[in-house]
C-alpha positions in Angstrom: -13.9 -16.9 -49.6 -16.0 -19.1 -51.9 -17.0 -22.6 -50.8 -16.0 -25.7 -52.8 -16.7 -29.4 -52.4 -15.0 -32.4 -53.9 -17.0 -35.4 -52.8 -17.8 -38.7 -54.6 -20.3 -41.4 -53.5 -20.5 -44.7 -55.4 -22.3 -47.9 -55.1 -20.9 -50.6 -57.4 -19.2 -53.9 -57.8 -15.4 -54.6 -57.8 -14.1 -55.4 -61.2 -10.9 -56.9 -59.9 -9.3 -58.0 -56.7 -7.7 -55.2 -54.6 -3.9 -54.8 -54.9 -2.1 -53.8 -51.7 1.3 -52.1 -51.9 3.5 -50.1 -49.5 5.3 -46.8 -50.2 9.0 -46.6 -49.4 8.0 -44.9 -46.1 5.8 -48.0 -45.2 2.4 -46.4 -45.9 -0.2 -48.9 -47.2 -2.0 -48.1 -50.5 -4.6 -50.3 -52.0 -6.0 -49.9 -55.6 -9.0 -51.6 -57.2 -11.6 -51.0 -59.8 -15.4 -50.5 -59.4 -18.1 -50.6 -62.0 -21.3 -48.6 -61.7 -24.3 -49.2 -64.0 -27.0 -46.9 -65.3 -30.2 -48.0 -66.9 -32.8 -46.0 -68.6 -35.6 -46.3 -71.2 -35.6 -44.1 -74.3 -38.6 -42.2 -75.6 -39.2 -45.1 -78.0 -39.4 -47.6 -75.1 -36.0 -49.2 -75.8 -34.1 -50.2 -72.6 -30.5 -49.0 -72.5 -27.7 -49.7 -70.1 -24.3 -48.0 -69.6 -21.4 -49.0 -67.3 -18.8 -46.7 -65.9 -15.5 -48.0 -64.6 -13.7 -46.2 -61.8 -10.1 -46.5 -60.4 -10.3 -46.4 -56.5 -7.4 -45.8 -54.1 -7.4 -46.3 -50.3 -4.6 -45.3 -47.9 -3.3 -46.4 -44.5 -5.6 -48.6 -42.4 -8.5 -48.4 -44.8 -6.2 -49.8 -47.5 -5.3 -52.8 -45.4 -9.0 -53.4 -44.6 -10.0 -53.2 -48.3 -7.2 -55.6 -49.3 -8.3 -58.1 -46.6 -12.1 -58.0 -47.0 -12.8 -57.1 -50.7 -12.7 -59.3 -53.7 -13.8 -59.2 -57.3 -17.6 -59.0 -57.5 -18.3 -57.6 -54.1 -20.9 -54.8 -53.9 -19.6 -51.8 -51.9 -20.5 -48.3 -50.9 -17.6 -45.9 -51.3 -17.2 -42.3 -50.2 -14.2 -40.1 -51.1 -12.9 -37.4 -53.4 -11.7 -37.1 -56.9 -7.9 -36.7 -57.5 -6.2 -36.2 -60.9 -2.5 -36.9 -61.4 -0.4 -35.9 -64.4 3.0 -37.0 -65.5 5.2 -37.3 -68.6 5.6 -40.8 -70.0 8.8 -42.3 -71.4 7.8 -41.3 -74.9 7.5 -37.6 -73.7 3.7 -37.6 -73.9 1.6 -36.0 -71.2 -0.6 -38.5 -69.3 -3.2 -37.9 -66.7 -5.3 -40.2 -64.5 -8.4 -39.3 -62.4 -9.1 -41.6 -59.5 -11.3 -41.7 -56.4 -9.4 -41.5 -53.1 -11.8 -43.1 -50.6 -12.3 -42.1 -46.9 -15.1 -44.6 -46.2 -16.1 -48.1 -47.4 -19.1 -50.2 -46.5 -19.5 -53.8 -47.8 -23.1 -54.2 -49.0 -23.2 -57.9 -49.6 -22.2 -61.1 -47.8 -19.2 -63.1 -48.9 -21.6 -65.8 -50.1 -23.5 -63.4 -52.2 -20.3 -62.1 -53.8 -19.1 -65.6 -54.6 -22.5 -66.5 -56.2 -22.5 -63.3 -58.2 -19.0 -63.9 -59.6 -19.7 -67.6 -60.3 -23.1 -67.3 -61.9 -23.1 -63.6 -62.9 -26.7 -63.3 -61.8 -28.8 -61.9 -59.0 -28.8 -63.6 -55.5 -31.8 -65.9 -55.2 -32.8 -67.1 -51.6 -32.0 -70.7 -50.8 -35.6 -71.4 -49.9 -38.8 -69.4 -50.0 -39.9 -70.5 -46.5 -37.0 -69.1 -44.5 -38.2 -68.4 -40.9 -37.8 -65.0 -39.3 -34.9 -66.0 -37.0 -32.8 -67.1 -40.0 -33.5 -63.8 -41.8 -32.5 -61.8 -38.8 -29.3 -63.7 -38.3 -28.4 -63.2 -42.0 -29.1 -59.5 -41.7 -26.8 -59.3 -38.7 -24.0 -61.0 -40.6 -24.3 -58.5 -43.5 -24.6 -55.5 -41.2 -21.5 -56.6 -39.2 -19.4 -56.1 -42.3 -19.8 -52.3 -42.4 -16.5 -50.6 -41.9 -15.5 -47.0 -41.7 -12.2 -45.5 -42.5 -11.4 -44.9 -38.8 -11.2 -48.6 -38.0 -14.6 -48.7 -36.4 -17.2 -51.4 -37.0 -20.7 -50.1 -37.7 -23.9 -51.9 -37.1 -27.4 -51.4 -38.4 -28.5 -49.9 -35.1 -26.2 -46.9 -35.6 -24.2 -48.2 -32.6 -20.4 -48.0 -33.2 -18.0 -50.3 -31.5 -14.2 -50.1 -31.6 -12.1 -52.6 -33.5 -11.0 -54.1 -30.2 -14.6 -55.4 -29.6 -14.8 -56.8 -33.2 -14.2 -60.5 -33.9 -14.9 -60.2 -37.7 -12.2 -57.7 -38.6 -8.7 -58.4 -37.4 -6.5 -55.3 -36.9 
């Protein structure tokens, strides 16, 4: 039997707020858009940039987490698979849609960073150059505590995994 693999890994920014819906059976499904950017320099030295836009779908508990924690402008790491759906539209034309069904999501910025990015559409600049080490460590802990896996676990930067019962940041 031949091996095959359908795996997608993206790091990008949300282009719109997540939309949470429920199937008739009560299963949560969340959809949102993510943009990824590619930059390169041509042989003539000209800088070029290209943006790709992706439709992302999360199911079950991960869908609820995405709807609760994500917002337009947030930077996220996503891992999942490609899925293509086809249907016949009302005008009898064939339509198809390729989307990324995610199995893992990690938030890569703080809420403050995301709000500043959306408001100013620029890079995050530190509040002061002379931040002391304790402040930097506490900021890193806040960002790291937002990492969430699809199994409802909270991940920290020390590779230690705690259950959601021990988490105060993420209500379940």
